C-alpha positions in Angstrom: -32.6 56.4 2.9 -33.4 53.3 3.6 -32.1 50.3 5.2 -32.7 46.6 4.9 -31.5 44.7 7.9 -31.4 40.9 8.2 -31.5 39.5 11.9 -33.9 41.6 13.8 -33.1 39.9 17.2 -30.5 41.6 20.0 -27.6 42.5 17.8 -29.5 44.0 15.3 -31.9 46.0 17.2 -29.0 47.1 19.5 -26.1 47.7 17.7 -26.7 47.8 13.9 -30.0 48.7 13.1 -29.6 51.5 16.1 -26.4 52.9 14.2 -28.1 53.0 11.0 -31.2 55.0 12.9 -28.6 57.4 14.3 -27.5 57.6 10.8 -30.9 58.8 8.9 -32.0 55.7 8.1 -35.7 53.9 8.0 -34.6 50.4 8.8 -36.9 47.6 7.8 -35.8 44.6 10.0 -36.1 41.5 8.2 -36.5 38.1 10.2 -38.1 34.4 10.4 -39.6 34.8 13.7 -42.9 35.1 12.7 -43.2 36.6 16.6 -40.8 39.2 17.2 -41.6 40.8 13.5 -44.8 40.5 14.9 -43.7 42.4 18.0 -41.8 45.3 16.2 -44.1 45.9 13.5 -47.1 46.4 16.5 -44.2 48.7 18.0 -43.8 52.7 17.4 -40.4 52.4 19.2 -38.0 50.6 21.0 -35.2 51.8 23.6 -31.8 50.6 23.7 -30.5 50.9 27.0 -26.7 50.9 27.8 -25.1 49.4 30.8 -21.5 50.6 31.7 -19.8 54.4 31.7 -21.1 57.1 30.7 -24.3 55.1 29.8 -27.4 56.1 28.1 -31.1 55.1 26.7 -31.8 55.6 22.8 -35.1 55.5 21.4 -35.2 54.4 18.0 -38.3 54.9 15.9 -38.8 55.2 11.8 -38.7 51.0 11.5 -40.4 48.7 9.9 -40.7 44.8 10.2 -41.0 41.9 7.4 -41.4 38.0 7.8 -38.5 37.2 5.0 -40.3 33.2 5.4 -43.8 34.7 4.4 -43.5 38.0 2.8 -40.8 37.7 0.4 -41.9 39.4 -2.5 -42.6 42.7 -0.2 -38.6 42.4 1.0 -37.4 41.8 -2.5 -39.4 45.5 -3.0 -37.5 46.7 -0.1 -34.4 45.7 -1.1 -34.9 46.7 -4.7 -35.5 50.4 -3.4 -33.1 50.5 -0.9 -29.7 52.1 -0.1 -28.0 49.8 1.7 -28.4 46.0 3.3 -27.2 44.9 6.3 -27.2 41.3 8.1 -26.6 39.8 11.7 -27.9 36.4 11.6 -24.6 34.4 11.6 -22.1 33.4 8.9 -23.8 29.8 8.2 -27.3 32.1 7.7 -25.9 34.0 5.2 -26.6 31.5 2.5 -30.2 31.2 3.2 -30.4 34.9 2.8 -28.6 35.7 0.0 -30.9 34.4 -2.9 -33.7 37.2 -1.7 -31.2 39.9 -1.6 -29.9 38.5 -5.2 -33.4 38.8 -6.2 -33.7 42.4 -5.6 -30.2 43.3 -6.6 -32.2 42.0 -9.9 -35.3 44.1 -9.2 -33.1 47.8 -9.1 -33.3 50.1 -11.5 -30.4 49.9 -13.7 -29.9 53.7 -13.3 -29.7 53.2 -9.3 -27.1 53.8 -7.5 -25.1 50.4 -6.6 -26.6 48.7 -3.1 -24.0 48.8 -0.4 -24.6 45.6 1.3 -22.4 44.4 4.4 -22.5 41.2 6.4 -21.8 42.6 10.1 -21.2 39.0 11.2 -18.8 37.6 14.0 -16.2 36.2 10.9 -13.7 36.9 8.8 -14.7 38.9 5.6 -18.2 37.3 6.1 -19.4 40.2 3.4 -16.9 37.9 0.5 -19.0 34.9 1.7 -21.9 36.3 1.0 -21.0 37.9 -2.3 -20.3 34.5 -3.3 -23.4 33.2 -2.4 -25.7 36.0 -4.0 -23.3 35.2 -7.2 -24.5 31.7 -6.9 -28.0 32.1 -6.2 -28.2 34.0 -10.0 -25.7 32.7 -12.2 -22.4 33.5 -13.3 -23.8 35.2 -16.5 -26.6 36.8 -14.9 -23.8 38.2 -12.1 -21.6 39.7 -14.9 -24.5 42.4 -15.6 -26.2 42.4 -12.3 -22.7 42.9 -10.4 -22.7 46.4 -11.3 -25.8 47.2 -9.1 -24.4 46.1 -5.9 -21.0 46.9 -3.5 -19.9 44.2 -1.2 -17.7 45.4 1.5 -16.9 43.6 4.6 -16.7 45.2 8.1 -15.5 44.6 11.5 -18.4 44.5 14.3 -17.3 44.4 17.8 -20.6 45.3 21.2 -21.6 42.8 23.3 -25.3 42.4 23.6 -26.0 39.4 26.2 -29.0 37.7 26.7 -31.9 39.7 27.7 -33.7 40.2 30.5 -37.3 38.3 30.9 -40.3 40.7 30.2 -38.1 43.5 28.2 -39.8 42.9 24.3 -38.2 44.4 22.1 -36.3 47.3 23.9 -32.2 45.7 24.0 -29.4 46.3 26.9 -25.8 46.6 25.2 -22.7 47.5 27.0 -22.0 51.4 25.7 -18.6 50.6 23.7 -19.0 49.4 20.3 -17.3 49.5 16.8 -17.7 49.3 13.3 -15.2 49.4 10.7 -16.0 49.4 7.2 -13.9 48.5 4.3 -13.8 52.0 1.6 -11.8 50.6 -1.6 -15.4 48.3 -2.9 -17.0 51.5 -2.7 -14.8 53.9 -4.9 -15.1 56.9 -3.2 -19.1 57.3 -2.8 -19.6 55.9 1.0 -22.7 55.3 2.7 -23.9 57.8 5.4 -23.3 55.6 8.4 -21.6 58.4 10.8 -21.4 55.8 13.8 -19.2 53.9 11.5 -15.7 54.7 10.6 -14.0 53.6 7.3 -10.7 52.2 6.8 -8.3 51.3 4.2 -7.3 47.7 4.9 -9.7 45.9 7.3 -8.0 42.6 7.8 -6.0 44.4 10.9 -9.2 45.3 12.6 -11.3 42.0 11.9 -8.5 39.8 13.2 -8.2 42.2 16.1 -11.0 42.2 16.8 -11.1 38.0 16.7 -8.5 37.3 17.8 -8.6 39.6 21.0 -12.5 39.8 21.6 -13.9 36.8 20.5 -11.2 34.7 21.3 -11.0 36.7 24.9 -14.6 36.2 25.5 -14.6 32.6 24.5 -11.9 32.1 26.5 -13.3 33.4 29.5 -16.9 31.2 28.9 -15.1 27.7 28.9 -12.7 28.5 31.8 -16.1 30.0 33.5 -18.0 26.6 32.2 -15.3 24.2 33.9 -15.3 25.8 37.1 -19.3 25.6 37.0 -19.5 29.6 37.1 -22.6 31.2 36.0 -21.6 34.5 34.3 -18.7 36.0 32.4 -18.2 38.7 35.0 -18.2 36.2 38.0 -15.9 33.9 35.6 -13.0 37.1 35.0 -13.4 37.8 38.8 -12.1 34.8 39.6 -8.1 35.3 39.5 -7.2 31.9 38.3 -9.4 32.3 35.1 -8.5 36.1 35.0 -4.6 34.6 34.4 -5.7 32.4 32.3 -7.1 34.7 29.8 -5.0 37.6 30.5 -2.3 34.8 28.9 -4.4 34.0 26.2 -4.9 37.8 24.7 -0.8 37.7 25.5 -0.1 35.8 22.6 -3.0 36.5 20.3 -1.5 40.5 20.8 1.9 39.2 20.3 0.8 37.8 16.8 -1.0 41.0 15.8 2.0 42.9 16.3 4.1 40.8 14.6 1.6 40.5 11.6 -0.1 43.7 11.0 2.4 45.8 12.8 0.3 46.9 15.7 1.5 49.3 18.2 2.7 47.3 21.1 1.4 49.6 23.6 -1.7 50.5 21.6 -2.9 46.8 21.7 -2.2 46.9 25.3 -4.5 49.3 26.1 -7.2 47.4 23.9 -6.6 44.3 25.3 -7.4 45.8 28.6 -10.2 47.8 27.4 -11.9 44.5 26.4 -11.2 42.6 29.9 -12.7 45.7 31.8 -15.8 45.0 29.2 -15.9 41.5 30.0 -16.1 42.2 33.7 -18.9 44.9 33.2 -21.5 43.5 36.1 -24.1 45.0 34.3 -23.9 42.8 32.0 -26.1 39.8 32.5 -23.8 37.6 30.1 -23.6 34.0 30.7 -21.2 31.3 29.7 -23.6 29.6 28.6 -25.0 31.7 25.7 -21.0 33.1 25.0 -19.9 29.6 24.9 -22.3 28.0 22.6 -21.0 26.6 18.8 -18.3 25.1 20.2 -17.4 23.4 17.0 -17.0 27.2 14.8 -15.4 28.4 17.6 -12.8 25.6 17.2 -12.7 25.5 13.4 -9.3 26.2 10.8 -9.9 29.9 10.7 -11.7 31.0 13.9 -10.7 32.4 17.5 -8.7 29.7 18.7 -7.3 27.3 16.0 -6.4 30.6 13.9 -4.4 32.7 15.8 -2.6 29.8 17.3 -1.8 27.8 14.4 -0.3 30.9 13.1 1.9 31.3 16.0 3.1 27.9 15.6 4.3 28.4 12.4 5.6 31.5 13.4 7.5 29.4 16.7 6.0 31.9 18.7 4.4 30.9 21.8 0.5 29.2 22.2 0.4 27.2 25.2 -1.9 29.2 27.0 -4.2 28.9 23.5 -3.9 25.2 23.7 -5.1 25.3 27.7 -8.0 27.5 26.2 -8.4 24.9 23.2 -8.7 22.2 26.3 -11.3 23.6 28.4 -13.4 24.2 25.0 -13.4 20.7 24.7 -15.4 20.1 28.0 -17.6 22.2 27.1 -21.2 20.2 27.5 -24.0 21.8 27.6 -27.4 20.2 26.8 -29.5 22.5 24.8 -26.8 23.6 22.6 -26.7 21.6 19.7 -22.8 22.3 18.8 -21.7 21.2 22.1 -23.6 18.0 22.2 -22.4 17.0 18.9 -19.0 17.9 19.9 -19.0 15.4 22.8 -21.0 13.1 20.4 -17.6 13.3 18.5 -15.4 13.1 20.8 -16.9 9.8 22.0 -17.2 8.5 18.5 -13.9 9.5 16.5 -10.2 8.5 17.0 -8.2 11.9 18.2 -6.2 11.7 15.5 -9.6 12.0 13.2 -11.0 14.8 15.8 -8.3 16.8 15.1 -8.4 16.7 11.8 -12.2 17.3 11.1 -12.9 19.6 13.7 -10.1 21.6 13.7 -9.0 21.5 9.9 -5.0 20.6 11.4 -3.3 18.4 9.4 -1.0 15.3 10.8 1.8 17.4 10.4 0.8 20.7 11.5 3.4 22.3 14.2 0.0 22.9 16.4 -1.4 19.6 15.7 0.4 17.5 18.7 -0.6 20.0 21.3 -4.3 20.0 20.2 -3.9 15.8 19.7 -2.4 16.0 23.4 -5.8 17.7 24.6 -8.1 15.4 22.9 -6.9 12.5 24.2 -6.8 14.1 27.4 -10.1 15.0 27.4 -11.2 11.3 26.0 -9.3 10.0 29.3 -11.7 11.9 31.1 -14.7 10.3 29.4 -14.1 7.1 29.4 
């Protein structure tokens, strides 16, 4: 069996690629980073180092690497003969990898089994987005004949893979916990063999549970930590006031998840507590700057702050802690993060109401808008 994985970075090697390897796949890593691809191509193996309770080291072998910027024809042929294609490139990059995936699907023999395509991104229904981009790349007429050659299945993925220590090469350090949930309906019973993943009939609860607990919580720690001048996630969560603030955020998102998806209250509380223990892992050298990067995306309408806060406001449920986290996010000011720079520029340039609509996607009449507007006004006053 063969899998083509787009994104040869730490998540690609330390999570998705690892689970595919353990499932018996030869993994072909595709990336535009020439230095990284050359290093992977020159290696016979790499090691995934777990840190935390029950940690172990896993040696990964049986992989290859292709530079997707310079060797697209070879990549097309790999996709044409693969069983699985996965991505871990970031939601905004999917439109760039879609055309070569489209070409690979078109090159598959008509009698080949459908290619399983799964976007493993921190976004809701990222595979649907990828499928749309692939369809646009080939056009509706061609898609009608190609759509039977691939299956697009949404996934929910969860593993903390921090910035890596210098000099580690292509080895990866990760936490022990992971979850890869894959929706089953698209496969019509013909599921790919990925023992490390679990297949579920209804994915939405898993996606939102992860996004509104792990991602909301992680970013909250980062933004409260950055405001306090603290360097790492574990150090930030060790500060009592931040621990209380983040706990309050996750109590609000948990309340939404319980009401919306019928999750068990006790099970969600245990999940929330597990997440906080993961963040507090002192063996993970994760920084608030890394976790807080791309604040514009994180403050967008369906993402980890505005998404749950808006639904809570619409239901008349408490959302003050989330609004406080949004306020902390507005203060995130890191010179080497492009979105952070753009965020601060917008705060200087735009009227408060315009900023709220443009950045968060909230209409003025939305019940959450006044609270967010107040945070924007306060931030702009501090910059004056």
